[in-house]
N, C-alpha and C positions, 0 to 999 in steps of 0.2 A: 641402885639406879643412878644416883648422883655421880658416882665414879664413871659409869658408862656414858653419861651425858658429857662429862668433862673430857673423856677420851675422844668423843666425837667432835666436841667443840673445837679443840685445839687444831687438828689437821684441817677441818672444814673451813673455819674462819681464816686460817693461814692461806689456804688455797685460794679462796675468793679475794682476799686482800691482795695477794700476789698477782692474780689475774687482772684485778682492777688497775694495778700499778703498771703492769707490762703492756696491756693492750688498750688501744683506743678504738672506738667504733664510730663510724661515720653515718650509721643508719639509726641512731637514737637508741642504742642498746643501753640499758641501765644496769650497771654493776652494783652489787650489794654494798652498802656502807657497813662499817664494823658493828654499829649498834643493831642493825638488822640481823646479822649473823648470830649475835649473842641472843637476841630475842627468839630467833628461830629454833634455838636449842632449849632455852630455859622456859619459855612459855608452854610448849608442848610437854616438857618435863613436869611442870606443876599440874597441868591437866591430867597427866597420867597418874601422878601421886594422888590427886583428888579422886580420880576414878577408882583407884585401888582402895582408898579409905572408905569411900561410900559404897563399895561393892558394885559399882557400875561396870567395872572392868576386872577381868582376871589378869594374871601376869602377862600371858601372851597377848591379850588385848591391849594392855598398856604399852608393850613394846611396839606393837603394830601402830598404835596411836602416836607414838613418838615419831615414827617415819612419816605418817600422813600429816601430822601437825607441823613437822619440820618443813616439808615441801610447800604446804599452803602458806605458812608464815613467811618463809623466805621469799616467795613470789609476790605476795601482797598481804598487807595487814587486813584488807577487806576480806580476803579469803579466810584468814584466821578468825576474824570476828564472826563470819558466817558459820564456820566450823564450831566455834565456841558456843554460839547461840543454839546450834543443833545439839551439841553434847550436853549442855546444862539442861535445856528444856526437855530433851529426849529422856534424860536420866530421871527428871522429876515425873515425867509422864509414865515411865515404866513402873515407878513406885506407887502411883496413884491407885488406891483400892486394891493393893496387891493380894489381900486375903481372898478376894473374889476371883482374881486371875489364876490363883493357885488351883482352884477347883475346875477351871475351864481348860487350861493349857497343858499339853503334854510336855514333859521335860522342863517345867517351870523352874527358874532360878531366881532366888531372892535378890532384888535390886537390879537384875539383868545379867550382871557378871559377863559381859560380852567378851568373847575370845577373839583371837586374831582373824578368824574367818569372818566373823560378824563385822569387825572393824574394817577389814579390807573390802568386804562386799558393800558396805555403806559408804566408806570414804575412799575406796580405791580408784573409782572413776575420777573423782575430784583431784586426787593426788596425781594421777596420770596426766590429766589436763593441765595441772599446775606445772608439771615438767615441760609440757609443750609451750606453755606461757613463758616459762623461764627461757627456753631456747629461742622463742620468737621475739620477746620484748625485754626480758630481764626482770629485775626486782623493782617494782614501782606500783603505786596506786594511781591508776589512770581513771578519769571519768569516762562514762559511757557515751561514745559519739561514733555512731556507725558510719557517718559520712566522712570523718577525718581519719579515724584509725579503726578500720573495720575488724581486722584480725584480733587485736587485743580485746575489743568489745565482745567479739564472738566468744573467745575463750572465757572471758569473765562471766558472761551470761551462762555458758555451759557449766562452769564450776558452780555458780549460784544455783542453777537448775538441779544439778545432781544432788547437792546437799539439801535443797528445799524438798526435793522428791523424797529423800530418805526420812527427813524430819516429818513431812506430811504423812507418810505411810506409818511412821511410829506413832504419831498423834492419833491417826485413824484407828490403828490396832489397839493402842493402850486405852484411849478414851471411849472409842466406839464399842468396845467389848463389855464395858461396865456402866455405860450411861445410856439413858433412853429406855423407853418401854417397847415391848414387842421383840420379835425375832428379826435378825437382819435378812436381807434378800440376796440370793445368789445373782451376781451381776449379769450373768449370761442368760438366765431364764426368769429372774425375778421371783422365783419360788422361795418360800420361807425356809431358812436353814438354821441350825443351832448356832449360838454365839461361839466364836472361835473358828468357824469354818473358813478355810482359805477361799477368797473370792466373795465372801459375804460383805455386803455394804448396808449402811444405815444412814439416816439423815444426820445423826450426831457424828458419826464417823466421817462423813463427807465434809461437814462443816469443820471438824477438827483437822482434817488434812489441809484445808486451805489456811487455817490459823497457824499450823505448824510451818508451812512454807512462808507465811507472812513474817513469822518470828525470825527466820533466817534472812529474809530480804531486808527486814528492819535493821538487823545487826550489821549487814553489809552497808546499808545506806548511812547509818549513823557514823560509822567509821570513815566512810568516804567524805562525809561533810567535815570531819575533823582533820583529815590528812590529805585531801585531794591535791593533785599537782597544780591545778588551776582553780581560782575562786569559782564557786558553782554558779554565781550570777553571770559568768561569762561563758557558760557551757549550756548545752541542751538540758532540759529538766532531768534531774536524776531521781526524783521520787518514784517514777515507774519501777524502780528496782524493787520496791515493796510489793507492788502489784505483780511484778514478774515472779517474785518468790511465792506469793499466794497461788498464782496460776500453776507454777511448777509443782507445788505441794499437792494441789488438787489433781492435776494431770498425772503426776507420778503415782498417786494413790489409785487412780482409775486403771492405769496401765498395770500396776502391781496386782490389782484385783482380777483383771482379765486374764493375766498369765496364771495367777494362783488358782482361778476357777477351772482352768483347762489343763494346765501342765503340772499341777501339784495335787497330790492325793489328799483327800480329806475323808475321814470315816469316823463313825461313833463306836467307841469301844465299850461294850457292855460290862466287861470286867473292871476297867478303870473308871468308867462313868465319865468320860471326857473325849474330846476330839483328838484323834491321832493322825499322823501322816504316813503310817506304814500299814499296808493291808495285813489282815490276820483272820484267823478262823472265827473269832468272836467280834470282828469289826464289820459294821454295816456301812457300805459305801455311800457317800453323800455326793461327792463331785470330784472331777479331775482324774488324771492318771499319774502314776508314780514316775514322772519323767524328770522333774526338777525338785530340789529341796528349797527351803525358805531362803537360804543364802544365795542360791542361784537366781531366784526370783528377784530378790533385792538388787543384785548386781545388774541384771538385765533391765529392770525398770529404771534404775538410775542412769544407765547408759542411754536408753531410748529417750528419756526425758531430757538429758543433756544435749542430745542431737536435735530434738524437736523444738525446744524453747528458743534458742538463738534466732532462727528465722522468723518466728512469731514476734520476738522482741524488736528485731530490726525492721520488719515490714509492716507491723501493726501497732505495737505499743508506743514506740518512740515517734513514728510519724504522726500518730493520733494525738499525742500530747505535746509535741514540739511547738 
């Protein structure tokens, strides 16, 4: 993998350095400095190696993570910090009380071992938005100011929201399934359902989703304080980033549960004695139809949260605390 990283590093950094030297932009476009290009390759590389060693990623997941990490790191160190906060905390959450989850979940994998589909469905929206951010703004860490530079702030909030959504949903699933007493409630009808049912919600899971989003928002905020383009005492308050992350984690988890309860099949297999997502002769239907799988639900909820959060941030959160 190191050889692959070096093969990518040389042409990519050369291309950006040459572009920075040849072109000048009169609209405030920020070309990447050499150190940023280096970090955009090596930081995701070490994340991928760490994920492989800890069995949080399989090989295809690590390769997909390199691409997602490269795009987010190149565009903004704040985006990378948000991704890093999601990756580390989500990996720890997945391993929490894994012996109990093995009994509840169909196709359980020790440590998570996320493949490329899982990585792209959780980080693909953020990576796509990072490309749009690169095309619109360039490579820079800008403070959030919707009155002075609306588009960069919108993209930044959308990226934060998509990652916070995925982290919030991970926390809700991983902690909510093994913490708290009693059975979760199906979000669409509030009837009790077995643990592990798609669309099942609980008090502990709901709290965990907000905490997961808060972790991502905190990672973004801390990095912004360290590397912001303008001293933060001369900008609008930036601490609502943390609140935005928590809100996105909560909202994303709710959206994920709504889609899961309606468009994703959940049934109880008497043979395997656990919740499954595929109908069968020995499977008792609990909720949903077999329209989407878990990857599709994650991708859709991440996209919807990324669309919904920026208007809330610009029209409610920042005006409220400015």
